[in-house]
C-alpha positions, 0 to 999 in steps of 0.5 A: 865780941862780936865784928860789926858785920856779924852783930848787925846779922844778927839784929837783921836775925832777931827782928825777924825771927825772933818775933815769930816766936821761932826757936833759932835753934830748933831752925837749924835741924836742917843744917848739919850738926858737926858732931852728933852724940845720944842727947846733945847735938854741936852746931855751928853758931850763925853769929860767931864771936868773931872778935874773939873767937877763931872757933864759935860753937854751940851745944844743945840738947836735940829737943827743945828744953830749958837747963832746968827741965833738963833729964837726969841722962842729958844732965849726965852726958854732958858733964861727960862731954864736958871732960873729954869731948869738949875740953880737948877740942875748945878752950872755953865754955860759956854760959849766959846768965838766965836774964842775958840768954837771947833763947831762954827757952832751949838750954845751950853752951858756946863752946870756943877756941879763942884766937 
């Protein structure tokens, strides 16, 4: 779903950063979020699905946590955001299956406005 150029950048990044055991989502703490909520923040996707997406952001919990470790308050806020803010600003919410997750230990959802 990425252009060849974006896919190549993504593969290079994977080789250098993933091998070091770094969480690429936590690395983005230096980057200004697009929107901040109590438990969640929306950030730009550095490697967007640019073949299909006009806009491609990620929503991530503020803490480094897998889905099954989210607490009740984090899950509740996410559901409210899906029904409100996310529904009003994006056309698609996408989540990879567990075996296809590139970052399984830091839960995230892809927020897309399709082309």
